[in-house]
C-alpha positions as CSV (number, residue, x, y, z in Angstrom):
1,M,-1.7,69.4,-40.5
2,G,0.3,66.5,-41.8
3,I,3.8,65.1,-41.9
4,T,5.2,64.8,-45.5
5,D,7.7,62.7,-47.3
6,G,8.7,64.8,-50.2
7,N,5.4,66.1,-51.7
8,K,3.4,63.2,-50.3
9,N,1.4,63.5,-47.0
10,V,2.2,60.3,-45.1
11,M,0.9,61.0,-41.6
12,D,-1.8,63.3,-40.3
13,R,-2.2,64.9,-36.9
14,H,-5.6,64.6,-35.2
15,V,-6.8,66.4,-32.1
16,Y,-9.3,64.8,-29.7
17,A,-11.1,66.3,-26.8
18,A,-11.2,64.7,-23.4
19,D,-13.5,61.6,-23.4
20,Q,-13.8,61.6,-27.2
21,V,-13.7,58.1,-28.7
22,I,-11.0,57.6,-31.3
23,F,-12.2,54.2,-32.5
24,R,-14.5,51.4,-31.4
25,E,-13.9,47.7,-30.7
26,G,-15.1,45.5,-33.5
27,K,-14.7,48.1,-36.3
28,P,-12.2,47.8,-39.1
29,G,-8.9,49.5,-38.6
30,S,-6.9,51.3,-41.2
31,T,-4.8,53.6,-39.0
32,A,-2.3,53.3,-36.2
33,F,-1.6,56.2,-33.9
34,V,1.3,57.7,-32.0
35,V,0.4,59.9,-29.0
36,Q,2.1,63.2,-29.5
37,E,0.4,64.9,-26.5
38,G,-2.1,63.7,-23.9
39,R,-3.3,60.3,-22.9
40,V,-5.4,57.6,-24.5
41,E,-7.3,54.9,-22.6
42,I,-7.7,51.5,-24.3
43,F,-10.8,49.5,-23.1
44,K,-13.0,46.6,-23.9
45,T,-16.8,46.4,-23.4
46,M,-17.9,43.2,-21.7
47,N,-21.4,42.0,-21.0
48,G,-22.9,44.7,-23.2
49,N,-22.0,47.7,-21.1
50,E,-19.2,47.0,-18.6
51,E,-15.9,48.6,-19.5
52,V,-12.6,46.8,-18.7
53,I,-9.6,49.2,-18.9
54,L,-6.7,47.5,-20.7
55,G,-4.2,50.3,-20.3
56,T,-3.3,53.9,-20.9
57,I,-1.0,55.1,-23.7
58,E,0.9,58.3,-23.0
59,A,3.0,60.6,-25.1
60,G,5.4,58.7,-27.4
61,G,3.2,55.5,-27.2
62,L,1.7,53.6,-30.2
63,F,-1.7,52.0,-30.4
64,G,-4.1,50.7,-33.1
65,E,-1.2,48.9,-34.9
66,L,-2.7,45.4,-34.5
67,A,-5.4,46.0,-37.1
68,L,-2.8,47.2,-39.6
69,V,-0.7,44.1,-39.2
70,D,-3.3,41.4,-39.3
71,N,-6.3,43.1,-40.9
72,Q,-8.6,42.0,-38.1
73,P,-11.3,44.3,-36.5
74,R,-10.2,46.5,-33.6
75,M,-9.9,44.3,-30.5
76,A,-10.6,47.2,-28.1
77,S,-11.8,50.8,-28.1
78,A,-9.7,53.9,-27.6
79,R,-10.7,57.3,-26.1
80,A,-8.8,60.4,-25.2
81,R,-8.5,60.9,-21.4
82,E,-7.7,64.6,-21.9
83,R,-7.1,66.9,-24.9
84,T,-4.9,64.6,-27.0
85,V,-2.9,65.1,-30.2
86,L,-2.3,62.0,-32.3
87,I,-0.1,61.3,-35.3
88,A,-2.0,58.9,-37.6
89,I,-0.1,56.3,-39.6
90,N,-2.3,55.1,-42.5
91,R,-2.4,51.6,-43.9
92,Q,-0.7,52.5,-47.2
93,T,2.3,54.0,-45.4
94,F,2.5,51.0,-43.0
95,E,2.2,48.4,-45.9
96,Q,4.9,50.2,-47.8
97,K,7.2,49.9,-44.8
98,M,6.2,46.3,-44.2
99,A,6.8,45.4,-47.9
100,A,10.5,46.3,-47.4
101,S,10.7,43.9,-44.4
102,D,11.9,40.3,-44.4
103,R,9.1,37.7,-44.9
104,F,10.2,35.7,-41.9
105,I,10.0,38.7,-39.6
106,K,6.5,39.5,-41.0
107,A,5.4,36.0,-40.3
108,I,6.7,36.0,-36.7
109,L,5.1,39.4,-36.1
110,R,1.7,38.1,-37.3
111,I,2.0,35.0,-35.0
112,L,3.0,37.2,-32.0
113,L,0.1,39.6,-32.6
114,N,-2.4,36.7,-32.9
115,N,-1.1,35.3,-29.6
116,Y,-1.3,38.8,-28.1
117,R,-5.0,39.2,-29.2
118,T,-5.8,35.9,-27.6
119,V,-4.2,36.8,-24.3
120,V,-5.8,40.2,-24.1
121,R,-9.2,38.8,-24.9
122,R,-8.8,36.1,-22.1
123,A,-7.5,38.7,-19.6
124,A,-10.5,41.0,-20.2
125,V,-12.9,38.1,-19.7
126,A,-11.1,37.1,-16.5
127,E,-11.1,40.6,-15.2
128,A,-14.9,41.0,-15.9
129,K,-15.6,37.8,-14.0
130,L,-13.5,38.9,-11.1
131,K,-15.5,42.2,-11.0
132,E,-18.7,40.2,-10.9
133,H,-17.4,38.8,-7.6
134,G,-16.3,42.2,-6.2
135,I,-12.6,41.7,-6.9
136,E,-10.9,44.7,-8.5
137,L,-7.5,44.4,-10.1
138,D,-4.8,47.0,-9.3
139,K,-4.4,49.6,-12.0
């Protein structure tokens, strides 16, 4: 089932079961998602098998947008925590909207997202190191 703009399908709905992976860290990303129902957990895998939870996205939240903005691989994985309905925003729709935006704003957005990726990567490494020493961060 999709959302249309005239006769063109611009966004699709996807349903995921509890614990189903939506996308994996390191893979190319061509879609952002809005959570319509349910919850999505964003996590990184450290040291080969240790998961570090970065956050939970609830109804109305957006995730997966970084890969659309900067064309970099996914910086984290996402999985449904319960039955979840997502609205997918594809690259073509996103790029059409961005093309209508001011170049200065686009440049600032790319810089901010690059900084964000760096901070998240460093935070995940720091949390993994703390866990090695038996220190858990509050959730």
